Structure formats: structure tokens, C-alpha cells
C-alpha positions, 0 to 999 in steps of 0.5 A: 902258541902251545904245541901239542901232538899225539903219540901211541906211547910215550916213554919217560926216561932214556936209561936201560929201563926206558930203552928196553921198554920202548924197543919191546913195545915196537916189537909188539906192534906199537908204531908211534913211540916217543921217548923223552930223555932229560940228559944230553945222551941216552943210556942213563947211568950206564955210560959212566959205569966203565967196569964190566959185569953187565949182561951176565944174565941176559947175554951170558957174557960180561959187558961194560956199562957203555957196551950194554947201553950201546946194544939197546941204543943201536937197536932203538935207532935201527927200529927208528924209534923217535927220541928227544934228548935234553927234554925235561918232562914237567908234568903228567896228567891222569888223562895221559897228557905230558907237558915237556920243555926243551931248548930246541922246541920250547914248551910242548904237550903230548897226548899219549894212549899209554905212558911208561915211567922209566925215570930211574933213581937218585942218590941220597945226599949228605943232607938226608943223613944229618951228619954234623960238622962243617961243609968243606969241599971233598964230599961227593955222592958215589955216582957223582964221583964216578961221573967225574972220574970216568966221564970228566977225567977229574980226580976227586981226591988222594985219601978217601973214606966211603960211607955206605957199602952200596954197589956204586960205593964198592965199585968206586973204592976199587976205581979210586985205588986204581987211580992211585988214591988210598981208600982208608975204609968203607964204613957201613952202619948195618951189620951186613954189607949193602952191595952184592957179594961179588963186589965185596970180594972183587972191590974190597977183599982183592984190594985189601980195603977194610970194611967196617960194619956196624960203624958210621961217620959222626963228624967231618972236619975241615973248613975249605977242604975235608981234612978228616972224619970221625967214625964210631961203632953203633949198636943194634939200634944204630945208636953210637956206642960210647968210647968207640969214636976214632978219627981218620985223616982223609981229603975225600968222602964218598956217600953210598947210602942208598938210592931213591926212585925219581917219583916227583912226576908220579906224585904230581899225577896222583899215582899210588906209591909204596911207602917202603920202595917209594915207587909206584904200586904196580900189578903184574903187568907193571901198570900203576894205579892210573889206567894206561900208565905203566912203570918199570926199572928203578923208578919202581924199586931199586934193582941190583942188576941191570939185567933185571931192569931190562927184563922188567921193562920189557914186560912193561913194554909188552903190557903197554902194547897190549893196552894200546891194542885193547888186549888187556883184560880187566879183572875184578878179582885182584890178589894183593901181595903182602910182605910176610916175616922178614920181607921188606917189600914185594913187587908186583903189589897186585895180581889180577886173577885169571886162568891163563898159563902165564907165569907170575914172577915176584921180586922182593928183598929180605930184611936180614941175613938168613942162611938155609932159609925157607921161603913160604908162599901163602894165599889167604893163609893157605900154604901154596909153595915152599922154596929153599934158599941157601943164603939171603941178604938184603943187598941182593934182590930175590925173585920166585916164579909161580904158575897161575894155576896154583892160585885157586879162585879167590875173593876180592879181599885175597892176599898173597904173602911171602915169608922167610922161615 
């Protein structure tokens, strides 16, 4: 017999986004909250991130990943918010029925008044990169290697090459060095690094690890175990430049080539996705295209700081609470955000027009590196605001705030754009 229960709010995902959203919803009066997490513990990826640097924006002090997670896990338990571990959500329906399964309870269904999606993201694997060569052991995603070293206590190799300069890859370059391995190089296809500048300095420069920009891995060698890789320089179109190939001897290669939001459930539910971020299209309340279903954190767009994940997720928790209490105002006038020159994407994708005093916050990433740039905000082609920035890089998420009163009465077809000039 199928088991079904009711809940005011169901949060899917027990990482930093799900924890912050559930706690914030409880603070705003939601009593019946159920958090579902597929792993055996709460915290998402944070327990394996044993380095410090977390919480600088939110707590004004440096915490390790486990310490940051513990702050929220303890509060979740203090607030008696119900959670289920080792529980896989199978499907979400548009009427907010969630199907899930766990070893202890088997298959069950939950009818929720509101749902928050906080499933996080996953790493791109070698299969997505189409790197030719054999399939030897010794090739890991950076996150997998991080878990093996930090959680399982298993070394992954003695001589490594890291493909991609994402933050996890940079941090693992330092971690492997501290474990006694030699990191021969970090190889990045783009002409600029993909991670935060502080990680470039602290993880590569401080340990004299080479960063090879405009390079990529074009072949791997080895039958049972990786014995080496072949790298080459690429041009501005990411095509291999003839005569630039060279071999590097190594027994390990880590892949740090980008993250993808976990949105299989969103697709099944019929939620509209942004083709650039591959996350749900959301408004300023973090509500998706389906009424009563909200999304936050890396499932919407990949963040570089967990502090921003927490702040965004708190907004989703407040919005879900307001929706459950019927305090959400429906608005026929919606302003669509459109990425302008040199902008990859903007979140939120829509803004509801009203006359409240609440600030609007927009998050975005640049397409290229810019020095002494001007961020230009336009509404229907009319200049609203200009903001100066000393330095913009694609690896660092940007955000700006606008007062709602700066937006005049608009039409149903109004668009707000942000450009870099």
C-alpha cells in the first residue's frame, strides 16, 4: 500500500542551500517542514571541504567546510525540523506531490503546500570532454579525489596533472601537494583562470605550481594505470595549435572543468530552465515557472562562495513561507532580465513590478576579463544606473542592488538589461 502524508514545506537537498532554506522558513512561521536528503549525512559537499575560507561574508570569520555546515545542522536540529537521510526523491509533480524512496520506509509520497529545490550541482566528467585515449585508472573528478583524500583517507596518486582551473581543482592542487604528491601543472583551456583569485594565489603561486592558460589535454596514456598525458596550446577558438604538443608524465589526472546543476527532477516536473545556467528560471522570490515551487543555491546557478548560497536560500525560505501563508502578491507586470554585452546570464530572470521598498539584487557573470569596467543597467533601453568596477572575471560571480522605486511603471513586455562597457 502506498504511503502518503502532508507537509507545509518540503525541501529537497540537505546541503548548505537546503539547510538555510529550511531554517529560514521555520523562522518565518512554517511549522511542518520535511527535508529530504539522498546522502547518509547532512551538509552536502561541505564535510569533505576541510580547508578554511568559508563564512567570511556571512560570519566575518574563517571556517572550514565541516564547521560551516555544523552551524546550520545544529540549528536545524535545535528547531526540530524533520529530515530524512538516505532518501531519494524520484519525482516531483506540478501539484507539488513528491515521490520518494528510502531503505527504511520504502516508497512514499508527500503532498506539499510548497517545495524548495536545493539539489546542488555535479561535476562534468571525462565523458563530457571527449578526451581521446585509453581508459586507465587514475582519472578522477576533483570532487571525487577530494572525498577520497579528505573523507576516506585514500591517496589518489603521486604525480598529478589537473585539467581545468575551477576552485575545487585549485584547492586539490594544494591538498595533493600537502599530501606529498607532485602536481606537475594545472592546465586551463581559457586564457584566464576559472577559479577565485585568492585560490590562484594561495593554492598555486604559494606552492609554485604552474598554471598553463590556453592549454588543454589532447590525449591520455596508459593501459591499467595512467602513465602520462599529452597537452597542447589552443587558439582563441579553442583549436589546437600545430607544433605545440608536449607530454607530461603522471599517474593521476583530476578534472575540474565545470559544474552542472542537478535538474533532472526539474525537467521531469516541467520547470522552465535557463539554457545558459541549466538551472530553473526564477523570479526575485526564487519561485520557478511552476506556482509554489522554489529553487535556490547551485541548482539555480553555480556559486563561487557558499555564503552567497546561504543568502539566496534564505530568500527562498522566506518566499516559501510567505506563499504558504498566502502573503505572496501576484503581479501581472513582470520585467524580464536580459544579459547585455559581455554578460553570460542574470539571476533572477524575472522581476515582479510593485511599489514596495524592498531592494532588488541581481547576480551575474561576465563573459571575459574586464579592467576598469562600467556596469550599465537599462530598462527598456533607458539608462537606470551605472556602476564602476575595477576588475571583472568570469570565475567570480558579481551582484548589484537596485531600489524598486528606480523602476518606473512598465509594460508587460518590459526588459531590464545589464551590460559591461
